[in-house]
C-alpha positions in Angstrom: 0.0 0.0 0.0 1.2 3.5 -0.8 1.0 6.3 1.8 1.5 10.0 1.5 4.5 9.8 3.9 7.2 7.2 3.0 10.7 6.7 4.3 13.3 4.0 4.3 13.8 1.8 7.3 16.9 3.8 8.2 15.1 7.1 8.0 12.3 5.7 10.2 14.8 4.5 12.8 16.6 7.8 12.8 13.4 9.8 13.1 12.2 7.7 16.1 15.6 7.9 17.8 15.6 11.7 17.4 12.1 11.8 19.0 13.3 9.6 21.9 10.5 7.2 21.1 10.0 4.1 23.2 12.6 1.4 22.5 10.2 -0.8 20.6 8.6 1.9 18.5 10.3 0.9 15.3 9.3 -2.8 15.6 5.7 -1.8 16.6 5.1 0.8 13.9 7.0 -0.6 11.0 6.7 -4.4 11.6 3.4 -4.7 13.5 4.9 -5.9 16.8 3.0 -5.5 20.0 4.3 -4.2 23.3 3.6 -6.2 26.4 0.4 -5.3 28.2 0.7 -2.8 31.1 4.2 -1.6 30.0 3.5 1.3 27.6 4.0 4.9 28.8 0.3 5.8 28.0 -1.5 2.8 29.4 -2.1 4.7 32.8 -1.6 8.2 31.5 -4.6 10.6 31.7 -3.5 14.1 30.7 -5.6 16.3 28.5 -4.5 16.9 24.9 -4.3 14.6 21.9 -2.3 11.6 20.6 -0.4 11.8 17.4 1.3 9.1 15.3 4.9 8.8 16.6 6.2 8.4 13.0 4.6 11.2 11.1 2.8 13.4 13.6 -0.8 12.9 12.2 -3.4 13.5 14.9 -5.0 10.2 15.8 -7.0 10.5 19.0 -8.3 13.1 21.4 -7.5 12.5 25.1 -11.2 12.8 26.0 -12.0 9.6 24.1 -9.5 7.6 26.1 -10.9 5.1 28.6 -9.7 2.4 30.9 -10.5 -0.9 29.2 -8.4 -2.9 31.7 -6.7 -4.6 28.8 -3.2 -3.3 29.4 -3.0 -0.9 26.4 -4.3 2.7 25.9 -7.8 2.4 24.5 -9.9 5.0 22.7 -13.5 5.0 21.6 -13.0 6.8 18.3 -10.3 8.4 16.1 -9.8 12.2 16.1 -10.9 12.4 12.4 -12.9 9.8 10.5 -10.1 9.1 8.0 -7.1 9.4 10.4 -6.9 5.6 10.7 -7.0 2.9 8.1 -8.4 -0.5 9.1 -7.1 -3.9 7.7 -8.2 -7.5 8.2 -5.5 -9.2 10.3 -5.4 -13.0 10.4 -2.1 -13.4 12.2 -1.7 -15.5 15.4 -4.6 -17.7 14.6 -7.2 -15.0 15.1 -9.2 -12.7 12.8 -8.9 -9.1 14.0 -9.0 -5.6 12.6 -5.6 -4.0 12.5 -5.3 -0.2 12.6 -2.6 1.8 10.8 -1.9 5.5 10.4 -3.6 6.6 7.2 -0.7 9.0 6.4 2.3 6.8 6.9 1.1 3.2 7.4 2.5 2.9 10.9 0.9 -0.1 12.8 -1.0 1.3 15.8 -2.9 -1.7 17.2 -6.3 -3.2 16.7 -10.0 -2.1 17.0 -12.6 -4.3 18.7 -16.4 -4.0 19.0 -16.5 -4.1 22.8 -16.0 -0.5 23.7 -18.3 2.0 25.4 -21.3 3.8 24.0 -21.9 5.6 21.8 -19.4 4.1 19.4 -19.2 0.6 20.9 -15.5 0.5 19.7 -12.3 0.0 21.5 -9.2 1.2 19.6 -6.6 -0.8 21.5 -3.3 1.0 20.7 0.4 0.5 21.4 1.9 3.3 23.4 5.0 3.0 21.3 3.0 4.1 18.3 1.7 7.3 19.9 3.0 10.7 21.0 1.0 12.7 23.4 0.7 16.5 22.9 -0.8 18.7 25.6 
């Protein structure tokens, strides 16, 4: 898939290092790895603001849509903008899930599930390593 923002592996690594991103950010965002539950910097973080893609800076979620799902990863009920996130069918690990990626750069973010709060009923279960909080 082609995205508006594209870089080589070395460029992504350099950009993430310059941002002091979490150690696993490259593997999470560029290779669809998953951080261990309850270890990410934003899992228990509740400051106002918004969450952007750590790779390209696209706004992904507003802090007021974040909720405690008890799953070990930061969870949101809806994206900041309808087209901020692209969804893909994910059949890895013997499961069928819906993967979420940044619509601007293709960074793997996490997965979306249909067990969230009203009114959306959605739980965008994200990796902290894929996000950057802005006050």
